[in-house]
N, C-alpha and C positions, 0 to 999 in steps of 0.2 A: 718486258721481254716478249710477252704474248702478242702485243701489238706489232712489234718488230717482226716477229715470225710471220704474222698474217700478211703484213705489207710486203715482206720478201716473196711470200708465195704468190701474192697478187701480181707483183712485178714479173715473175716468171710467166704467169698465165698471159699477161698482156704482151710480153715479149713473143710468145708463140703465136698469139692470135693476131697481132698487128704487124709482125715482122717475119718470124721464121716460117710459119705456115704459108703465107702468100708467096714467100721468096722461094722456098724449097719445094714444098708439096703442091703449091698452087691450087689449094683446095678451098680458098676463102677469098673475100674481097680484099682489094689492096688498100692499105692505110698509110700512104707515104709520110704524112706529117706525124701521126702517132707513132708509126714504126721507127721514124728517126729519133724519137725520144725514148721509146721502150726497148730498143735494141740494146741499150745499156742495162737492161734487165738481167743480163748474164752475170752481172755482179751480185745479184740477189742470191745465187747459189753459194758464192763465196761467203755472203753474209750468213747463210745457213751453217756453213762450216764454222764460222766464228761463234755463232750462238751455240752450236753443239760443243765447242771447246769449253765454253762456260758452263752450260747446263748439265752436260753429261758428267763433267768433273764434279760439279757441285752435288749432283744427285748421288754420285758414287762414293763420296767421301766417308760416309758412315755405314756403308753397306758391306756385307760379306761378298765373296766372289759369286756365290750362288744367287744371292739376292740381286745383285747387279745384273747377272745374266738373265734372270727371270724378268726383271723390270725392263731391260732392253728388248727381250723377245716380245713381250706383250705390247710394248710400245711400237715396235717397227713391223711386226709381221701381219696381224689380222687384216688391216685395210690393204696392205701390200698384196696379200693373197687374193683379195677381191680384185684388185687392179689387174693382176696377172690373169685371172680367169676371164675377166671382161675383155682384156686386150686379145687374149687367145681366141675367144669366141668371135670377136670382130674380125680378126685376121683369117680365121678358118671359114666363116661363112661368107666373107667377101672374096675368098679365094686368092688372097694376097700374101699368104703366109709362107709359102714355099715348103720344101720337104724337110722332114726332121722336126716339125713343130712340136710333136709330142715330148720328144726328149728335151727340146728347148724349153718347154713349159716346166717340165719336172725340175730341171736345174735352176730355172728362174725362181721357182717357188721357195728354193733354199736360200735365195739372195746371195748365193755363192757362185752364180753362173759364170762370172768373168774369170774366176780362179780355175774353172774347168774348161775354159776355152769356148764358152757359149755366149752368144750376143744377147743383149737384153731385149725382151719382148717389146718394151716401151722405152723410147729414148731418154726419158727422165730418170731411168733406173741407174744410169751411170754414177750419179752422186751417192747412191746408197752403198756402193761398193766402198767408197772412201769413208762413209760414215761407220760402216761395219768394221773397216780396218782401224779406225780411231777407237772404236768400242773395244776391239781386241787389244790395243795398246793400254787402254785404261784398265782393262781386265788384268793385264800382266802387272800393272802397278799394285792393284789390289791383291792378287794372288801371291806376288813376291814380297809384299809388305814394304813397298818402296816409298811410302808417303813422306817419310822424313827427308828423302833425297828428291822430292818432286821438282823443286826449283832448278836443281842441278841438271836433272833429266830434261826439263823443258829447255834449258839453256844448251844442252848437248844437241837436242833436236833442232833448235834454232841454228846452231853452228853447222850442222849436217845440211840444213835447207840452203844455208849460204854458200856452202862449198859445192853441193850437188847441182844447183841451178834449177830453174824451173822446168827444164826439158832434159832430164837425165837419160842415159841409156837404160834400157829395161833390164833390171836385175832385182834381186831379192830386196835389197835396201830400198830401192825406189818404189817397189810395190808396197813395202811395209811402212815407209815413212813419208810417202806421197808428197815429195818436195814441190810439185806443181801447185798444190793447194795448202801445204802444211802451215805457212805463215798465218793463215786465218784461224786454224785450229789452235795454233800456239798462242795467238793473240787473246782468243777466248779463254784459254787456260791461265794467262797472265792476268786477265781482268779478274778472273775468280780469285786468284792469289792476292790481288790488290784489294779485293772486297774482304777477304778473310784475314787480311793483315798478318800473314804468316812470315812475310819477308819485309826487309826495309823498302819503303816506298820508292827510294831513289833507284834502287836496283831494278825494281819492276818497271818504273818509267823509262829507264834506259833500254831495258829488253823490249818494251813495247814500241819504243821509237825504232829500234832495229827491225822488229817484226813489221812495222808499217813500211819501212824501206823495202824489205823483202816482198811485201804484198804488192807494192808498186812495181817491182821487177817482174813478179809473176804476172801481173796485169799487162805489162808490155808484151810478154810472150803470148798471153791469150789474145790480145788485139792483133797480133801478127797472124796467128792461126785463123782467127775470124776473118781477116782480110783475104787470106788464101782460100778459105772455104766458101765465103759468100760472094766474093769479087765485087763488093760494094765500096763506097767511099770509106776511107779509114775512120776507125773510131777515134775520137778525140782523147789524147792523153790527159788534157786538162779536165775534161768532164769526168772521165773515170777516176782521176785522182781526187777530184773534189767529192765524188760519191764515196770512195774508200775512206777518205778523211772524215766524212760525215758519219760513217758507220762507226769508226773509232771514237769520235766525239759523243755519239749517242750512248755508246757502252760506258764512256767515262761518266756520263750523266746518270745512267742506271746504277753504276757502282757507287756513285756519290749520293744516291737516294733522292735525286732531284726529279726523277720520273716515277711516280707511284703506280702500283697496280690498280686495275679497275675491273669490276665484274664483267663489263662489256668486252674489254680487251681479252679477259680470260676466255669468254665464250668464243671470240674471234680466233683465238689461239687454237682452240679445239678443231677448228676447220682446216688449219694449215696443212697438215700431212695428207688427209684425203683430198683436199683441193690440189695439192702438188701432184699427187698420183693420178687423179681421175680427170684432170681438166682436159685431157686429150679427147674426151668424148664430145667436147665442144666443136670438134672438126666436123661432126655430122651435120648440125644445123647450119654451120658456116658454109659448108659445101652445097647442101640441098637448097638453101634459101638465097644463096648469093645471086644478085641481079633481080630478085623478085621482091625484096624488101630493102628499104633504105639501109645502107650498110652500117650506119652508126646505130640505128635502132637494132639492127641484127647483132652487132657487137655487144651492145648493152644487154639484149635479151639472152644472148648466149652466155655472158658473164653471170647473169642472174641465175641461169640454168645450172651452170657448173657449180655455183655456190650452194644451190639447193641440193644437188646431187651429193656435194661434199657433206652437207649437214645431214642428210638422210644416211649416208654411209657411216658417218660418226655415230649417229644415234642408234641405227639399227644393226649395224655390223661391228664397227670398231669397239664400241663400249661394251656390248654384251660378250662378244668374242674374246676381248682382252680379259674380262673378268673370269670367264670360264677357263681360258687357257692359263691364267695365273693361278687359279685354284688347282687346276690339274698338275702343273708343274711343281707347285709347292707341296701338293700331296705326294707326288712322285719322289721329290727330294727328301721328304720326311720318311718315306719308306726306305730310301737308300742310306740315310744317315746311320742307323744302327750298324749296317755293314761296314760303313767307313770307320766307325768307332772301334769295331771288332778287328778290322784289318790293322789299324794303328796300335791296338793293344798287342796283337800277335807280333808286329814288327818290333815293338819295344821290349817284348819279353826276353830274358836272358836265354842263350842257347845252351842246351845240355852238354 
């Protein structure tokens, strides 16, 4: 799973360096051939959602609600805060930030900015809103002790996704159950259930086949939106379908134990999140050195640079800050626990 996450993150980086940045921001050299391949890197974000469906559910299975919340906070926030501060500094000192940047930064630091109507400081943050929403749903399963009904809940979410369609009108259910991307979260959850063998295999295979069909439907909507936004040649339904099918097959191989973990893959997996959040810094050398250095050497050097930045961020910021934040949160929860116990005792006492 670690190698899969790293490759997904790398695909997003190459999507931006070879396709999105030259086409939209026009701040880097053009890579028509590479861009034609890596523009399908948008599917890597959907793969992230699939991985989250599997990994988050697996990690939550034997945790209390407080343990789950602490684990998610220390995983998601430390390097995200670093990314927010670096992005804010870049926008502020370049004079491209616009008014109200201070408030925008504050709300971005919570990762709840979109729920309060604030735009993300960095374009890649959009996916974190969906990740956080999924964590909230898993938290409800833990808090309400719904594990024994998990498969039924997943099927219900699958049915809602089918009925709502990939582009529903904006309302509470669409914000909470994210039908545009939910097929991937659901697929990851189903693969976890398949690995844990808590349901009949034929039921899970049937549900996975249905989720795959919904993923293809969501992809069709994504390709149409990309066509309207980029005004480029249409993305191939065949290519994207093969990529999505490949992701499902790789998950099958992982669940079946045919792909074994490796220490090198684990090390690469640690770089995934900081690389995803911080690779936008690569726009600086791409912009400054464009036309002065061979563009393929520039691309390779920039890729090496953002990998180094990700490694340093993981080593010097994410790891120590996650440990410190985890200790502080656990200490705070330990202090609150006697109050919770006292409150429960008072509530349970007979009234005079």
